[in-house]
C-alpha positions in Angstrom: -0.1 0.1 0.1 2.7 2.7 1.0 4.5 1.9 -2.6 1.0 2.5 -4.4 0.5 5.9 -2.4 3.9 6.9 -3.1 3.9 6.7 -6.6 0.3 8.0 -6.7 1.5 11.1 -5.0 4.3 11.6 -7.7 1.9 11.4 -10.3 -0.6 13.8 -8.7 2.1 16.2 -8.3 3.1 16.1 -12.0 -0.7 16.7 -12.6 -0.8 19.9 -10.5 2.1 21.2 -12.2 0.3 20.8 -15.7 -3.0 19.2 -16.4 -5.1 21.1 -13.6 -4.6 24.2 -14.3 -8.3 25.2 -14.7 -9.2 24.6 -11.0 -9.3 28.1 -8.9 -11.3 29.4 -6.4 -13.2 31.3 -9.1 -14.4 28.0 -11.2 -16.7 25.1 -10.7 -14.8 22.5 -12.7 -16.3 19.0 -11.7 -19.9 18.3 -11.4 -19.2 18.1 -7.6 -17.2 21.3 -7.5 -14.2 19.4 -7.2 -12.6 15.9 -7.4 -13.2 15.1 -3.7 -16.8 15.7 -4.1 -17.1 18.4 -1.5 -19.3 20.8 -3.4 -17.4 23.6 -1.5 -16.6 27.3 -2.7 -14.1 29.4 -1.1 -15.5 32.5 -2.4 -17.1 34.8 0.2 -18.5 38.0 -2.0 -21.9 36.4 -1.0 -22.3 35.7 2.8 -24.8 35.6 5.6 -24.6 39.6 5.7 -26.0 40.0 2.2 -27.5 37.0 0.8 -31.2 38.2 1.4 -30.1 40.9 -1.3 -29.6 38.1 -4.0 -31.4 38.8 -7.2 -32.0 36.8 -10.4 -29.2 37.9 -13.0 -30.0 35.9 -15.8 -32.5 33.0 -16.8 -31.3 30.9 -20.1 -34.1 28.4 -21.7 -32.7 25.1 -22.8 -35.9 24.3 -25.1 -36.0 20.9 -23.1 -38.7 20.9 -20.3 -39.1 17.0 -20.4 -38.0 17.3 -16.6 -34.5 15.5 -15.2 -32.4 18.4 -16.0 -29.6 17.3 -13.4 -26.6 18.9 -15.0 -24.8 20.7 -12.3 -23.2 23.7 -14.6 -19.6 23.7 -14.5 -18.0 27.1 -14.8 -14.2 27.7 -16.0 -12.8 31.3 -16.5 -16.6 32.7 -16.9 -17.4 30.0 -19.4 -20.2 27.4 -18.5 -20.9 23.5 -19.4 -23.9 21.6 -18.9 -26.3 19.1 -20.6 -29.8 18.2 -21.3 -31.3 15.2 -22.5 -31.1 16.6 -26.2 -27.6 18.1 -26.3 -24.7 19.7 -24.5 -24.5 23.7 -24.0 -21.6 26.1 -23.6 -22.8 29.6 -22.1 -21.3 32.9 -21.3 -21.2 32.2 -17.3 -21.7 36.2 -16.9 -24.5 36.8 -19.4 -26.1 33.7 -20.0 -25.7 33.8 -23.8 -25.3 30.7 -25.9 -21.7 30.2 -26.8 -22.6 26.8 -28.5 -24.6 23.7 -28.4 -24.1 20.1 -29.6 -27.2 18.4 -30.7 -27.3 14.8 -29.2 -29.6 12.6 -27.5 -28.7 9.8 -24.9 -26.8 12.5 -22.9 -26.0 11.6 -19.1 -28.7 12.5 -17.0 -26.5 14.6 -15.0 -24.3 16.3 -17.3 -21.0 16.2 -19.0 -17.2 16.4 -17.7 -14.4 18.8 -18.4 -11.0 17.6 -18.8 -8.6 20.7 -18.8 -6.2 19.3 -21.4 -2.5 19.4 -21.5 0.7 18.4 -23.3 -0.5 20.2 -26.4 -3.8 19.1 -26.2 -6.6 21.6 -25.9 -9.5 21.3 -23.1 -12.5 18.8 -23.8 -15.8 18.3 -22.9 -16.9 14.4 -22.6 -20.5 13.5 -22.5 -22.7 10.3 -22.8 -24.5 10.2 -26.1 -26.5 7.9 -28.3 -23.2 6.8 -29.7 -21.5 6.1 -26.7 -19.0 8.6 -24.8 -18.2 11.6 -26.8 -15.5 14.1 -27.1 -16.0 17.7 -27.8 -13.5 20.6 -28.4 -14.7 23.0 -25.2 -13.9 26.1 -27.2 -15.8 25.3 -30.3 -18.1 22.2 -29.4 -17.2 20.5 -32.5 -16.5 16.6 -32.2 -13.0 15.7 -31.5 -12.8 12.8 -34.4 -9.5 11.3 -33.2 -11.1 10.1 -30.2 -12.6 6.9 -30.1 -14.2 5.8 -33.3 -14.9 9.1 -35.1 -15.4 11.2 -31.9 -17.4 8.6 -29.8 -16.3 5.5 -27.6 -19.1 3.4 -28.2 -18.4 0.6 -25.6 -19.1 3.2 -22.7 -23.1 1.9 -22.6 -25.5 4.0 -20.9 -24.1 6.7 -19.0 -26.5 8.1 -16.0 -23.6 10.5 -14.5 -20.6 12.2 -16.3 -17.2 10.5 -16.3 -14.6 11.2 -13.6 -11.2 12.4 -14.2 -7.7 11.8 -13.1 -4.5 12.7 -14.8 -5.3 11.7 -18.6 -7.6 9.1 -17.4 -11.2 9.1 -17.9 -13.6 6.7 -15.3 -17.2 5.7 -16.7 -19.8 3.5 -15.0 -22.9 2.1 -16.9 -26.0 0.6 -16.0 -26.3 -1.9 -18.7 -22.6 -3.5 -17.9 -20.8 -4.9 -14.5 -17.8 -3.0 -15.0 -16.1 -0.2 -14.2 -13.8 1.2 -17.3 -10.9 3.5 -17.3 -10.2 5.3 -20.8 -7.5 7.5 -22.3 -8.6 10.9 -22.4 -6.8 11.5 -25.5 -7.4 8.4 -27.7 -10.5 6.9 -26.2 -8.4 3.3 -25.7 -9.4 1.2 -22.7 -6.9 1.2 -20.0 -8.6 -1.2 -18.0 -11.5 -2.8 -16.6 -12.9 -3.4 -13.0 -15.7 -5.9 -12.4 -18.4 -4.8 -10.1 -19.2 -8.8 -9.4 -16.5 -11.2 -8.4 -14.6 -13.1 -11.0 -13.1 -16.8 -10.6 -10.5 -17.0 -8.0 -12.3 -14.4 -6.0 -13.2 -15.6 -2.8 -16.0 -13.3 -2.5 -17.6 -15.3 -5.5 -19.1 -17.5 -2.5 -21.5 -14.6 -1.8 -23.7 -15.6 -4.7 -25.3 -18.9 -4.2 -25.4 -21.6 -6.7 -24.7 -20.2 -10.2 -26.3 -17.0 -9.6 -23.0 -15.1 -10.2 -23.2 -16.1 -13.8 -26.8 -16.1 -14.6 -28.0 -12.9 -12.8 -27.2 -9.5 -14.4 -25.8 -6.4 -12.8 -24.4 -4.9 -10.7 -23.4 -1.8 -12.3 -23.4 1.9 -11.4 -25.4 4.8 -11.9 -24.2 7.3 -9.1 -21.1 9.5 -9.3 -17.3 8.7 -8.8 -15.1 10.5 -6.7 -11.4 11.0 -6.7 -8.6 11.3 -4.2 -6.4 13.0 -6.8 -3.3 13.3 -4.1 -3.3 9.8 -3.4 -4.6 8.3 -6.9 -7.6 6.3 -5.4 -10.7 6.2 -7.1 -14.0 5.6 -5.2 -16.9 3.8 -6.7 -20.5 3.6 -5.3 -22.1 0.2 -6.7 -25.7 -0.2 -7.1 -27.7 -3.3 -6.4 -28.0 -6.0 -8.4 -31.5 -7.6 -10.1 -34.9 -7.0 -9.6 -35.6 -4.0 -7.2 -37.9 -5.8 -4.8 -37.1 -9.6 -5.1 -33.8 -11.5 -5.0 -34.8 -15.0 -5.8 -32.6 -15.3 -8.5 -29.5 -14.4 -6.7 -29.8 -15.6 -2.8 -26.6 -14.6 -0.9 -25.1 -11.2 0.2 -23.9 -10.4 -3.6 -21.0 -8.6 -3.4 -20.0 -6.2 -4.7 -23.5 -4.8 -5.0 -24.4 -1.9 -2.6 -20.6 -1.5 -1.7 -18.4 1.4 -1.8 -15.3 0.3 -3.4 -11.9 1.9 -3.3 -9.6 1.2 -6.7 -6.1 2.2 -7.7 -7.0 4.8 -10.1 -4.1 3.9 -12.7 -4.7 0.2 -12.5 -8.4 -0.6 -11.4 -6.7 -2.8 -8.7 -9.2 -2.9 -5.7 -7.8 -1.4 -2.5 -10.9 -2.1 0.0 -14.8 -2.2 -0.2 -17.5 -2.2 2.3 -20.7 -3.6 1.5 -23.8 -1.2 3.0 -26.7 -3.3 2.4 -26.7 -7.2 2.0 -29.0 -8.8 -0.6 -31.0 -5.6 -1.4 -34.6 -6.3 -1.7 -35.8 -3.0 -1.1 -34.1 -0.8 -4.0 -31.4 0.8 -1.0 -28.6 1.1 -3.4 -25.6 3.5 -3.3 -26.7 6.4 -5.7 -24.6 9.2 -4.3 -21.0 10.6 -4.9 -18.8 9.6 -1.7 -17.5 12.8 0.0 -13.8 13.4 1.1 -13.7 14.7 4.0 -10.8 15.5 7.0 -11.6 14.2 10.2 -9.6 15.7 13.4 -9.1 13.6 16.3 -6.5 13.9 19.4 -4.9 16.4 17.3 -4.4 14.3 14.2 -6.0 14.4 10.8 -7.3 11.3 9.4 -8.4 11.5 5.6 -11.9 9.9 5.2 -14.6 9.5 3.1 -18.3 9.7 3.5 -21.4 7.7 2.2 -24.8 8.1 2.1 -27.1 5.5 1.3 -31.1 5.3 0.6 -31.8 4.1 4.0 -30.7 7.5 5.2 -27.6 6.2 7.0 -24.2 7.8 6.9 -21.0 5.8 6.7 -17.7 7.5 7.4 -14.6 5.2 6.7 -10.9 5.9 6.7 -10.4 6.4 2.9 -7.0 4.5 3.0 -8.2 1.3 4.9 -11.9 1.5 4.8 -12.2 1.3 8.5 -15.1 2.9 10.0 -14.1 6.1 12.0 -17.0 5.9 14.2 -17.9 2.3 14.3 -20.3 0.0 12.1 -22.1 -3.2 13.5 -24.3 -5.7 11.9 -27.6 -5.8 13.7 -30.3 -8.5 13.3 -33.1 -7.8 11.1 -36.3 -9.5 10.1 -36.1 -12.7 7.8 -38.5 -13.1 4.6 -41.4 -15.3 4.7 -41.9 -14.5 1.2 -42.0 -17.7 -1.7 -38.4 -18.4 -2.6 -36.7 -15.5 -1.1 -33.8 -15.2 1.2 -32.6 -12.2 3.3 -29.3 -11.8 5.1 -29.5 -12.1 9.0 -28.2 -8.8 9.6 -27.5 -5.4 8.1 -24.8 -2.9 8.5 -25.6 0.0 10.6 -23.2 2.8 11.8 -22.8 3.6 14.9 -22.6 7.3 14.7 -24.3 9.3 13.5 -27.7 7.6 14.1 -30.0 7.5 11.0 -30.7 10.8 9.2 -34.3 9.4 7.7 -37.2 8.0 9.0 -36.6 4.0 8.8 -39.5 2.5 10.9 -43.2 3.1 10.9 -46.1 2.6 13.7 -49.8 3.3 13.6 -49.4 5.9 16.2 -47.2 7.7 14.0 -49.6 8.5 11.3 -49.5 12.0 10.1 -52.0 14.4 12.0 -51.3 17.7 10.5 -55.0 18.3 9.4 -58.0 16.3 10.6 -58.8 15.3 6.9 -55.3 14.2 6.0 -55.5 12.1 9.4 -58.5 10.5 8.5 -56.9 9.7 4.8 -54.0 7.9 6.2 -56.1 6.2 8.9 -58.5 4.9 6.1 -55.2 3.7 4.0 -53.9 2.0 7.0 -57.0 0.1 7.7 -58.4 -0.8 4.4 -55.2 -2.7 3.4 -54.7 -4.0 7.0 -51.2 -2.4 7.1 -48.8 -3.4 9.8 -45.8 -1.7 11.9 -42.2 -2.1 10.3 -38.8 -1.6 11.6 -35.6 -1.2 9.4 -35.1 -3.6 6.5 -38.7 -5.0 6.8 -39.0 -7.6 4.2 -41.8 -7.4 1.6 -44.3 -10.5 2.0 -46.6 -12.0 -0.6 -49.7 -12.6 1.5 -50.2 -9.2 3.1 -49.3 -5.6 2.3 -46.9 -3.6 4.6 -45.3 -0.1 4.8 -41.5 0.3 4.6 -39.8 3.5 5.4 -37.8 5.4 3.9 -38.7 3.7 0.6 -36.8 3.2 -2.6 -36.5 7.2 -3.4 -34.9 7.6 0.0 -34.2 8.5 2.9 -31.0 9.8 0.9 -31.0 9.7 -2.6 -28.3 10.7 -5.5 -27.8 14.3 -4.1 -25.2 12.8 -1.2 -23.6 15.1 0.7 -21.5 18.5 0.6 -18.7 19.2 3.4 -17.9 22.7 4.8 -14.6 22.4 5.2 -13.9 25.4 7.1 -16.7 24.5 9.4 -16.0 20.9 9.5 -19.6 20.2 8.9 -21.0 17.4 6.4 -24.4 18.7 5.2 -27.3 16.7 3.6 -30.9 16.8 2.9 -33.0 13.9 3.5 -36.7 12.9 2.7 -39.4 10.5 4.3 -42.2 9.5 1.9 -42.2 5.7 2.2 -43.5 2.8 0.3 -46.1 0.2 0.8 -47.5 -3.0 -1.0 -46.8 -6.6 -1.2 -45.2 -8.8 -3.7 -47.0 -10.1 -6.5 -45.9 -12.7 -9.3 -45.5 -10.9 -12.9 -43.6 -11.8 -16.3 -40.2 -12.5 -16.3 -37.7 -10.0 -17.0 -37.7 -6.3 -15.1 -34.5 -6.6 -13.5 -31.8 -4.1 -13.6 -27.9 -3.6 -14.3 -26.2 -5.3 -17.3 -25.2 -8.0 -19.0 -22.8 -10.8 -17.8 -19.2 -10.0 -16.7 -16.2 -11.3 -18.8 -13.3 -13.0 -17.4 -11.1 -12.0 -14.5 -8.9 -8.5 -15.3 -5.1 -9.6 -15.6 -3.5 -8.9 -12.1 -7.0 -7.9 -10.4 -7.0 -8.4 -6.7 -9.6 -9.9 -5.0 -8.5 -9.0 -1.6 -10.0 -5.6 0.2 -11.9 -5.4 3.3 -15.5 -5.3 4.3 -18.2 -6.9 6.2 -20.4 -9.5 4.1 -22.9 -10.4 7.0 -23.2 -13.7 8.6 -24.8 -15.6 5.6 -26.3 -19.3 5.7 -24.7 -21.4 3.0 -27.4 -22.3 1.2 -30.8 -20.5 0.2 -34.5 -21.6 -0.3 -35.3 -22.4 -4.1 -36.6 -19.8 -6.0 -40.4 -20.1 -7.7 -40.0 -22.2 -10.6 -41.9 -19.9 -12.9 -42.5 -16.2 -13.3 -41.0 -13.0 -11.5 -42.1 -11.3 -8.1 -42.1 -7.6 -7.9 -43.8 -5.2 -5.6 -47.2 -4.0 -6.3 -48.7 -1.2 -4.4 -52.4 -0.9 -4.9 -53.3 3.0 -4.9 -51.2 6.4 -4.3 -47.7 4.6 -5.3 -45.8 5.9 -1.8 -47.3 5.7 1.3 -48.8 9.6 1.1 -51.6 11.5 -0.6 -50.6 11.2 -4.0 -52.8 14.7 -4.9 -50.9 16.7 -2.5 -47.6 14.7 -1.9 -48.2 14.6 1.9 -46.8 11.6 3.8 -48.6 9.7 6.0 -46.0 9.6 8.5 -45.7 12.5 11.0 -43.4 15.4 9.9 -40.6 16.4 9.2 -41.2 14.9 5.9 -38.0 16.7 4.6 -34.9 17.8 6.4 -31.4 19.8 6.0 -28.8 18.3 8.4 -25.4 18.8 9.5 -23.0 16.3 10.9 -19.8 17.3 12.7 -17.0 15.3 10.9 -15.0 15.3 13.6 -17.2 13.9 16.3 -20.1 11.9 14.0 -22.6 13.9 16.0 -25.5 15.7 14.7 -24.9 19.8 14.9 -27.8 20.8 13.7 -31.1 19.7 11.7 -34.0 21.9 10.2 -36.9 21.2 8.1 -36.6 21.8 4.4 -39.5 22.6 2.1 -43.0 23.8 3.0 -46.5 23.3 1.9 -48.5 26.4 1.5 -51.6 25.0 3.3 -49.7 23.5 6.1 -47.8 26.7 6.2 -50.6 28.9 6.8 -51.5 26.6 9.7 -48.2 27.4 10.9 -46.9 23.9 10.3 -43.5 23.5 8.9 -43.7 19.9 7.5 -41.0 19.8 5.2 -41.2 18.6 1.6 -39.9 15.6 -0.4 -36.7 16.6 -2.0 -34.5 15.3 -4.9 -31.0 17.2 -5.7 -28.6 18.6 -3.4 -27.1 21.5 -1.5 -23.5 23.2 -2.0 -21.7 25.0 0.3 -19.1 28.1 0.6 -16.8 30.1 2.8 -19.5 32.9 3.3 -21.2 30.5 5.7 -23.8 29.4 3.2 -25.4 26.5 2.2 -27.5 26.8 -1.2 -30.1 24.1 -2.0 -33.1 23.9 -4.5 -34.2 20.3 -4.3 -37.7 20.6 -2.8 -41.1 20.1 -4.4 -42.2 23.7 -3.4 -40.3 25.0 -6.4 -37.8 27.1 -3.9 -34.3 28.0 -3.7 -33.0 28.7 -0.3 -29.9 29.6 1.4 -29.1 28.8 5.1 -26.7 29.8 7.6 -24.4 26.9 7.6 -23.3 27.4 11.0 -26.8 27.1 12.5 -29.4 25.8 9.9 -31.0 29.4 9.8 -33.1 29.8 6.5 -31.7 33.6 5.4 -33.0 33.8 2.0 -35.7 32.1 -0.3 -36.8 32.8 -3.8 -39.4 30.9 -6.0 -38.0 29.0 -9.3 -39.8 28.2 -12.7 -40.1 24.9 -11.4 -38.2 22.9 -8.4 -34.6 22.5 -8.8 -34.2 18.7 -8.6 -30.3 19.5 -9.3 -27.5 20.5 -7.4 -26.2 24.3 -7.3 -23.0 25.6 -8.4 -21.0 29.0 -7.8 -18.1 31.0 -9.2 -16.6 34.4 -9.6 -17.6 36.0 -13.4 -14.9 38.0 -15.0 -16.9 41.0 -14.0 -16.1 40.4 -10.4 -19.4 39.1 -9.4 -20.1 36.1 -7.9 -22.9 34.1 -9.2 -25.1 31.2 -7.9 -26.5 28.9 -10.5 -29.4 26.2 -10.6 -31.2 24.3 -13.3 -34.9 24.2 -12.6 -36.1 21.6 -14.5 -38.7 20.0 -12.1 -40.1 16.2 -13.1 -38.3 13.4 -11.8 -39.7 10.6 -9.8 -41.5 13.3 -7.5 -43.6 14.1 -10.7 -43.0 17.9 -10.1 -44.1 20.6 -12.8 -41.3 21.1 -15.5 -39.6 23.9 -16.9 -36.6 24.2 -19.1 -34.9 27.3 -17.2 -31.4 27.6 -15.9 -31.3 30.4 -13.4 -28.4 32.6 -12.4 -28.5 34.8 -9.2 -25.8 37.7 -8.1 -25.7 40.7 -5.9 -27.1 43.8 -7.2 
C-alpha cells in the first residue's frame, strides 16, 4: 500500500503542475465542484450578511422541459458547460448567452465532464450520447474525431452521470454493464476494467449462491465517482443487483453490489470495500457520490470518505483502509417469509451518526397535520390492514406492509456537501415511504447489465468489508414467473394529490453532521406546503437534488417540490433567503466568480423526476445587485 500511495502522490504532483490548471477559487470545474466531491466553494462575496439581497441575474431556456434536468453547470473562466436530454451547451456565464450547442440524445442525466487538457492537447468536454461517450472541443463544441471511433467510444454503454477524471484517465460507469472502466482521455483507448461482480478466484464469489453470479445481471453503477487526486484513489459507489424488490434469482449477500469500493486509479486494482446493504430487496442501493473529508481526532487528521445510502444512513470510513471511523455493526433484521426469497440475518449500521431519515413506522405515527389528512391515512392503513415495520422490513407476498424510507430515500443521488472551514457534512433527506406487497409478474424487469467477462489480468480479490453472517444455502426460487412490488393505490405512502406523507413530519430535512465527532450539529425542516404553512406547520417537503456550501458560511439548495431556492446559515441551519424558481430545482447548484468581479449562484430548474414535479426548461443565475 505504501508503494502504491507514494507513486500516486508523485503522479498527482505532476498533474498539479500541468493538467489541472483550470481549477481555481473562481471556477466550478467538476460536477461536484472538485474531484473530492465536497461541493465547497472558497468564494465569500456572497455571505450571511448580504445573501438576502440576491437577485436573478439571468435565465437561459434550454428548449427541453421534459424534466430530469440534473446537470450541475461547470464554469471555467466565465465559460459554462452543462447538458440536457437533447444536447450539450456552452454559455457565457456572465450574460447567460449561448456560445455553442452540440445536438445529441442519450446524454448523461447529470451532465458532461470537463477535461482541462495538457501536453499540447486542448480542453475537452466528455458526455454520454446515443453513440457512447463523445469528446467535444471545449472552445467550439465540435466533435474530436481522433477520439475513439470518429469522436465516440461506443463501448461505454449507457451513462447516467459524467465520467470522473484523473490525469489522462476517464472513468465510466454503466447501468448496462457490470464493470467500471478507465479510458485514455486523448485516444479513447480502454486502459483497464474492474468487474463489479467477483470473478473466478475471488473468494467473495461465494457471496453468490449456486450459479447466480453467472446467470444474474448486474450490478452496474448509476451514481457519481469521487477521486482522491493526491493519492490516486477512485471511489466507486456500486448499485444493487437484479430485481428492485425480489432477489429469488441471486440469493446471498451479492458482493460487490451496494458497496463502496476503493480502486487504484491508474490500474483498477481494488484496495478495499465495504458493503452497506446485503442482498438488497428494497432498492436501497448507493446512488450518491462519496465525499472526501478530513476528520480531526486527538490532534491528528484522518483522511476520510463519507457515503450516504437511501436508508438515510451516513457511513464515514478511513479512506486509506476502509475502517469505520465512528464504528459500524451488523444488527439482526427481520427475515423474509416470501416464496423463494432469502434475506441476510443482519444488516450494517453505522454507530455514529444515527439514522438521518425515518426508517420505521407504527400506526401511532400516522400524520395528523390536518383532520382530513389524518382520516385519509388512517383509512389507507385500515383498508389494507397495514402493520408496523422496522428497518429492513422484508416484503411479503400474503399481505401489504409499510416500508421506510422507501426506494426514493432517505438519501438519494444528491449525497453530501462538506464545509471544510466548519468541518460540517451537510445533506438533505426526505421521508415519503412505500407500501404494498410482492406479486408475481412476467419474467424480466431486473436492473444492471449483462454478464461480466473473465477476470481482469492482475485484479486483486482482496480488500476488506463486512459481508454479514450468511447461511451457506438458500431456498429454491419460484419455478416460473417473476416477483415484484405491487401497490394498489397512491404509489408511495402518501396522499398522491398533495404529496403529503402519511407518516408524521418532518417530511424533509437539511442536516449537518460534525465530521470530527460524528454528532449531528443541527437539523432543520427543508421545504414547505402553503396550506400547512398557513396553519403554522413547517412539515418539510420531498426533495431530489442536493446542496452546495461556501466559505461565506452559506448552504444553497433547491431540491424541494415547492419550487423554492434557499440559502441557510451553514453554522446554525437558519434559513436566510428564499426565492421562487420556474419549477423545482431537482439538481445541485454551483457558484463561480465571473470576469465582471461578481459571484454567481446558478441552478437548473427543470422539475419532473420521480416526484412528478411540474417542469420547465430554465437555468437560472443569481448575483448581488
